[in-house]
C-alpha positions in Angstrom: 3.7 -13.9 -6.1 6.1 -15.9 -8.3 9.7 -15.9 -7.1 12.7 -16.7 -9.3 16.1 -17.4 -7.7 19.4 -17.9 -9.5 22.6 -19.3 -7.9 22.9 -18.3 -4.2 19.5 -16.5 -4.4 17.9 -19.9 -4.3 18.5 -19.8 -0.5 16.5 -16.5 -0.4 13.7 -18.1 -2.3 13.6 -21.0 0.1 13.6 -18.7 3.1 10.7 -16.6 1.6 8.7 -19.8 1.0 9.1 -20.7 4.7 8.1 -17.2 5.9 5.3 -16.5 3.5 3.8 -19.8 2.3 0.4 -18.3 1.5 1.7 -15.4 -0.5 4.1 -17.3 -2.8 2.2 -19.2 -5.5 5.3 -20.5 -7.4 9.0 -20.7 -7.0 11.5 -21.2 -9.8 15.1 -22.3 -9.0 17.2 -21.4 -12.0 20.6 -23.1 -11.5 20.1 -22.3 -7.8 20.7 -24.0 -4.5 17.6 -25.5 -2.9 18.0 -25.2 0.8 16.1 -27.6 3.1 14.5 -26.7 6.4 17.3 -26.3 8.9 20.0 -26.3 6.3 22.4 -23.4 5.7 23.1 -22.2 2.2 26.8 -23.0 2.4 26.0 -26.6 3.5 24.6 -27.2 0.0 27.8 -26.0 -1.6 30.0 -28.0 0.8 28.3 -31.3 -0.4 29.5 -30.7 -4.0 
């Protein structure tokens, strides 16, 4: 599976990578937020 996330959907892609690491072969973040483990999506936007 290849996932593509744009904007806030980057948080969903990050979450899917954590839940299904063996099923997702590639992840593309297109102008998207990359959320770290334990980080909330809105934490990323608060840093900007």
